[in-house]
mmCIF file of the C-alpha atoms, coordinates in Angstrom:
data_MODEL
# 
_entry.id   MODEL 
# 
loop_
_atom_site.group_PDB 
_atom_site.id 
_atom_site.type_symbol 
_atom_site.label_atom_id 
_atom_site.label_alt_id 
_atom_site.label_comp_id 
_atom_site.label_asym_id 
_atom_site.label_entity_id 
_atom_site.label_seq_id 
_atom_site.pdbx_PDB_ins_code 
_atom_site.Cartn_x 
_atom_site.Cartn_y 
_atom_site.Cartn_z 
_atom_site.occupancy 
_atom_site.B_iso_or_equiv 
_atom_site.pdbx_formal_charge 
_atom_site.auth_seq_id 
_atom_site.auth_comp_id 
_atom_site.auth_asym_id 
_atom_site.auth_atom_id 
_atom_site.pdbx_PDB_model_num 
ATOM 1  C CA . MET A 1 1  ? 91.521  85.704  78.756  1.00 0.00 ? 1  MET A CA 1 
ATOM 2  C CA . THR A 1 2  ? 93.911  86.234  81.765  1.00 0.00 ? 2  THR A CA 1 
ATOM 3  C CA . GLY A 1 3  ? 91.199  85.777  84.521  1.00 0.00 ? 3  GLY A CA 1 
ATOM 4  C CA . VAL A 1 4  ? 88.075  85.373  85.993  1.00 0.00 ? 4  VAL A CA 1 
ATOM 5  C CA . HIS A 1 5  ? 87.201  87.095  88.943  1.00 0.00 ? 5  HIS A CA 1 
ATOM 6  C CA . MET A 1 6  ? 84.127  86.526  91.183  1.00 0.00 ? 6  MET A CA 1 
ATOM 7  C CA . GLY A 1 7  ? 82.720  86.108  94.592  1.00 0.00 ? 7  GLY A CA 1 
ATOM 8  C CA . TYR A 1 8  ? 80.430  83.006  95.834  1.00 0.00 ? 8  TYR A CA 1 
ATOM 9  C CA . VAL A 1 9  ? 78.667  81.148  93.158  1.00 0.00 ? 9  VAL A CA 1 
ATOM 10 C CA . GLU A 1 10 ? 75.774  79.037  94.139  1.00 0.00 ? 10 GLU A CA 1 
ATOM 11 C CA . ILE A 1 11 ? 77.403  75.454  94.187  1.00 0.00 ? 11 ILE A CA 1 
ATOM 12 C CA . ARG A 1 12 ? 77.697  72.800  97.020  1.00 0.00 ? 12 ARG A CA 1 
ATOM 13 C CA . MET A 1 13 ? 81.250  74.109  97.790  1.00 0.00 ? 13 MET A CA 1 
ATOM 14 C CA . ALA A 1 14 ? 79.745  77.227  98.857  1.00 0.00 ? 14 ALA A CA 1 
ATOM 15 C CA . ALA A 1 15 ? 76.863  76.182  100.568 1.00 0.00 ? 15 ALA A CA 1 
ATOM 16 C CA . ARG A 1 16 ? 77.930  77.188  103.964 1.00 0.00 ? 16 ARG A CA 1 
ATOM 17 C CA . ALA A 1 17 ? 79.357  80.559  102.765 1.00 0.00 ? 17 ALA A CA 1 
ATOM 18 C CA . ASP A 1 18 ? 77.400  83.637  103.718 1.00 0.00 ? 18 ASP A CA 1 
ATOM 19 C CA . GLY A 1 19 ? 76.578  86.465  101.447 1.00 0.00 ? 19 GLY A CA 1 
ATOM 20 C CA . PRO A 1 20 ? 75.507  86.792  98.242  1.00 0.00 ? 20 PRO A CA 1 
ATOM 21 C CA . LYS A 1 21 ? 75.921  84.009  95.530  1.00 0.00 ? 21 LYS A CA 1 
ATOM 22 C CA . MET A 1 22 ? 75.487  84.267  91.643  1.00 0.00 ? 22 MET A CA 1 
ATOM 23 C CA . GLN A 1 23 ? 74.119  81.593  89.837  1.00 0.00 ? 23 GLN A CA 1 
ATOM 24 C CA . PRO A 1 24 ? 76.427  79.183  87.657  1.00 0.00 ? 24 PRO A CA 1 
ATOM 25 C CA . THR A 1 25 ? 74.439  80.128  84.501  1.00 0.00 ? 25 THR A CA 1 
ATOM 26 C CA . GLU A 1 26 ? 75.110  83.738  85.025  1.00 0.00 ? 26 GLU A CA 1 
ATOM 27 C CA . LEU A 1 27 ? 78.847  83.207  85.483  1.00 0.00 ? 27 LEU A CA 1 
ATOM 28 C CA . VAL A 1 28 ? 79.290  80.920  82.493  1.00 0.00 ? 28 VAL A CA 1 
ATOM 29 C CA . THR A 1 29 ? 77.474  83.493  80.446  1.00 0.00 ? 29 THR A CA 1 
ATOM 30 C CA . LYS A 1 30 ? 79.564  86.336  81.596  1.00 0.00 ? 30 LYS A CA 1 
ATOM 31 C CA . VAL A 1 31 ? 82.506  84.170  80.595  1.00 0.00 ? 31 VAL A CA 1 
ATOM 32 C CA . TYR A 1 32 ? 81.125  83.229  77.182  1.00 0.00 ? 32 TYR A CA 1 
ATOM 33 C CA . ASP A 1 33 ? 80.268  86.807  76.458  1.00 0.00 ? 33 ASP A CA 1 
ATOM 34 C CA . ALA A 1 34 ? 83.960  88.018  77.464  1.00 0.00 ? 34 ALA A CA 1 
ATOM 35 C CA . VAL A 1 35 ? 85.362  85.398  75.386  1.00 0.00 ? 35 VAL A CA 1 
ATOM 36 C CA . GLU A 1 36 ? 83.133  86.443  72.273  1.00 0.00 ? 36 GLU A CA 1 
ATOM 37 C CA . THR A 1 37 ? 84.186  90.075  72.453  1.00 0.00 ? 37 THR A CA 1 
ATOM 38 C CA . GLY A 1 38 ? 87.837  89.529  73.182  1.00 0.00 ? 38 GLY A CA 1 
ATOM 39 C CA . GLU A 1 39 ? 87.790  90.698  76.801  1.00 0.00 ? 39 GLU A CA 1 
ATOM 40 C CA . TYR A 1 40 ? 91.065  89.686  78.850  1.00 0.00 ? 40 TYR A CA 1 
ATOM 41 C CA . GLU A 1 41 ? 89.338  89.739  82.153  1.00 0.00 ? 41 GLU A CA 1 
ATOM 42 C CA . VAL A 1 42 ? 85.913  89.145  83.504  1.00 0.00 ? 42 VAL A CA 1 
ATOM 43 C CA . ILE A 1 43 ? 84.514  90.855  86.829  1.00 0.00 ? 43 ILE A CA 1 
ATOM 44 C CA . ALA A 1 44 ? 81.693  88.662  87.445  1.00 0.00 ? 44 ALA A CA 1 
ATOM 45 C CA . ASP A 1 45 ? 79.952  90.283  90.245  1.00 0.00 ? 45 ASP A CA 1 
ATOM 46 C CA . GLU A 1 46 ? 79.452  93.516  92.076  1.00 0.00 ? 46 GLU A CA 1 
ATOM 47 C CA . LEU A 1 47 ? 81.322  92.715  95.233  1.00 0.00 ? 47 LEU A CA 1 
ATOM 48 C CA . THR A 1 48 ? 84.480  92.071  93.023  1.00 0.00 ? 48 THR A CA 1 
ATOM 49 C CA . ALA A 1 49 ? 84.296  95.000  91.136  1.00 0.00 ? 49 ALA A CA 1 
ATOM 50 C CA . GLN A 1 50 ? 83.935  97.224  94.197  1.00 0.00 ? 50 GLN A CA 1 
ATOM 51 C CA . VAL A 1 51 ? 86.993  95.266  95.719  1.00 0.00 ? 51 VAL A CA 1 
ATOM 52 C CA . LYS A 1 52 ? 89.014  95.841  92.355  1.00 0.00 ? 52 LYS A CA 1 
ATOM 53 C CA . ALA A 1 53 ? 88.112  99.299  92.502  1.00 0.00 ? 53 ALA A CA 1 
ATOM 54 C CA . ALA A 1 54 ? 89.275  99.658  96.130  1.00 0.00 ? 54 ALA A CA 1 
ATOM 55 C CA . LEU A 1 55 ? 92.658  98.004  95.272  1.00 0.00 ? 55 LEU A CA 1 
ATOM 56 C CA . SER A 1 56 ? 93.916  101.143 93.628  1.00 0.00 ? 56 SER A CA 1 
ATOM 57 C CA . GLY A 1 57 ? 93.310  103.321 96.411  1.00 0.00 ? 57 GLY A CA 1 
ATOM 58 C CA . PRO A 1 58 ? 94.603  103.764 100.173 1.00 0.00 ? 58 PRO A CA 1 
ATOM 59 C CA . VAL A 1 59 ? 94.655  100.394 102.287 1.00 0.00 ? 59 VAL A CA 1 
ATOM 60 C CA . GLU A 1 60 ? 92.276  101.738 104.818 1.00 0.00 ? 60 GLU A CA 1 
ATOM 61 C CA . ALA A 1 61 ? 89.609  102.022 102.368 1.00 0.00 ? 61 ALA A CA 1 
ATOM 62 C CA . LEU A 1 62 ? 89.815  98.132  102.233 1.00 0.00 ? 62 LEU A CA 1 
ATOM 63 C CA . TYR A 1 63 ? 90.150  97.778  105.936 1.00 0.00 ? 63 TYR A CA 1 
ATOM 64 C CA . PRO A 1 64 ? 88.573  100.779 107.563 1.00 0.00 ? 64 PRO A CA 1 
ATOM 65 C CA . GLU A 1 65 ? 89.604  99.500  111.174 1.00 0.00 ? 65 GLU A CA 1 
ATOM 66 C CA . LEU A 1 66 ? 93.291  100.690 110.288 1.00 0.00 ? 66 LEU A CA 1 
ATOM 67 C CA . ARG A 1 67 ? 92.295  103.996 110.598 1.00 0.00 ? 67 ARG A CA 1 
ATOM 68 C CA . ASP A 1 68 ? 91.922  103.996 114.334 1.00 0.00 ? 68 ASP A CA 1 
ATOM 69 C CA . THR A 1 69 ? 95.481  102.401 114.590 1.00 0.00 ? 69 THR A CA 1 
ATOM 70 C CA . ARG A 1 70 ? 97.690  105.241 113.532 1.00 0.00 ? 70 ARG A CA 1 
ATOM 71 C CA . ALA A 1 71 ? 99.180  106.771 116.562 1.00 0.00 ? 71 ALA A CA 1 
ATOM 72 C CA . PRO A 1 72 ? 101.017 110.380 116.195 1.00 0.00 ? 72 PRO A CA 1 
ATOM 73 C CA . LEU A 1 73 ? 104.729 109.991 115.439 1.00 0.00 ? 73 LEU A CA 1 
ATOM 74 C CA . VAL A 1 74 ? 106.890 111.032 118.446 1.00 0.00 ? 74 VAL A CA 1 
ATOM 75 C CA . ALA A 1 75 ? 110.445 111.937 118.133 1.00 0.00 ? 75 ALA A CA 1 
ATOM 76 C CA . VAL A 1 76 ? 112.813 110.003 119.902 1.00 0.00 ? 76 VAL A CA 1 
ATOM 77 C CA . GLU A 1 77 ? 115.934 111.567 121.343 1.00 0.00 ? 77 GLU A CA 1 
ATOM 78 C CA . GLU A 1 78 ? 119.268 109.437 121.752 1.00 0.00 ? 78 GLU A CA 1 
# 
């Protein structure tokens, strides 16, 4: 297995983090299932799946605020 990717897990280290958290038992089950079926990678939650899918798209898909920063190109004469 090459990697386990996930968002927050309901543990003490993430106690102050906002957002959805998966239960540790759910994560362990997903990892064991992946090992058993010979998977190379575990995408453990929906947020991580969405981010991974967006990585192959334009950067503006991950950072919508970048759409407003593009100024038209202006030719500069020397």
